[in-house]
C-alpha positions as CSV (number, residue, x, y, z in Angstrom):
1,M,3.4,-29.3,0.2
2,L,2.8,-26.1,-0.4
3,F,6.0,-24.4,0.6
4,E,7.8,-26.7,-1.4
5,S,6.1,-25.6,-4.9
6,L,4.6,-22.2,-4.8
7,E,6.2,-19.0,-3.0
8,G,3.1,-17.2,-1.9
9,V,-1.0,-17.3,-2.0
10,I,-3.2,-14.6,-3.3
11,G,-6.3,-14.5,-1.7
12,V,-9.5,-12.6,-3.0
13,D,-12.5,-12.2,-1.2
14,T,-14.9,-10.8,-3.7
15,H,-18.3,-8.7,-3.8
16,R,-20.5,-7.4,-6.5
17,D,-18.1,-3.9,-6.6
18,T,-15.0,-4.7,-5.0
19,L,-12.4,-7.2,-4.5
20,A,-10.0,-7.5,-1.3
21,A,-7.0,-9.3,-1.8
22,G,-4.2,-10.6,0.8
23,A,-0.9,-12.1,-0.1
24,V,0.9,-14.5,1.9
25,T,3.6,-16.8,2.0
26,A,3.5,-20.4,1.1
27,V,3.7,-20.6,5.2
28,G,1.1,-17.9,5.9
29,A,3.3,-14.9,6.6
30,T,1.2,-11.6,5.4
31,L,2.7,-9.8,2.5
32,G,0.9,-7.3,1.5
33,H,-3.2,-6.4,1.0
34,A,-4.7,-4.3,-1.3
35,D,-8.3,-3.4,-2.5
36,A,-10.0,-3.2,-6.0
37,P,-12.7,-2.6,-8.3
38,A,-14.7,-5.3,-9.5
39,S,-14.2,-4.5,-12.9
40,A,-11.1,-5.2,-15.9
41,V,-9.2,-2.4,-14.4
42,G,-9.6,-3.8,-11.1
43,Y,-8.8,-7.2,-12.1
44,Q,-5.8,-6.2,-13.9
45,Q,-4.8,-4.0,-10.4
46,L,-5.1,-7.2,-8.5
47,L,-2.7,-9.0,-10.7
48,D,-0.3,-6.0,-10.7
49,F,-0.3,-6.1,-6.9
50,A,0.3,-10.2,-7.2
51,R,3.3,-9.5,-9.3
52,T,4.8,-7.5,-6.6
53,Q,3.8,-9.5,-3.3
54,V,4.8,-13.2,-5.3
55,P,7.0,-12.7,-8.3
56,D,7.0,-16.4,-9.5
57,R,4.9,-19.3,-8.6
58,R,1.8,-18.2,-7.1
59,C,-1.7,-19.8,-6.6
60,W,-5.1,-17.8,-6.1
61,A,-7.6,-18.5,-3.9
62,V,-10.8,-16.7,-5.4
63,E,-13.6,-16.3,-3.4
64,G,-17.1,-17.3,-5.1
65,T,-18.9,-18.6,-8.1
66,S,-20.5,-15.4,-9.0
67,Y,-18.7,-12.4,-7.8
68,G,-15.4,-14.3,-8.7
69,A,-16.1,-14.9,-12.1
70,G,-14.7,-12.6,-13.6
71,L,-11.6,-12.5,-11.7
72,T,-11.3,-16.1,-12.4
73,A,-11.7,-15.6,-16.3
74,F,-9.6,-12.4,-16.2
75,L,-6.8,-14.6,-14.6
76,A,-7.4,-17.9,-16.5
77,E,-6.6,-15.7,-20.3
């Protein structure tokens, strides 16, 4: 079960110019929200946000195969 293996999830709604992220616990309680530009600077902002909201075992749910590709590649590195 998710709550046994993860501390939380970072979900990202991707758009051409912006990214909107939400952090939730493994059981669905909202931890916080963040918006960032769809750029290398924004990717780092979202990673910093994720590390603050869910410091340990987290997973990412990134929407989209085109607008989310840059963020996904950044996170994979």
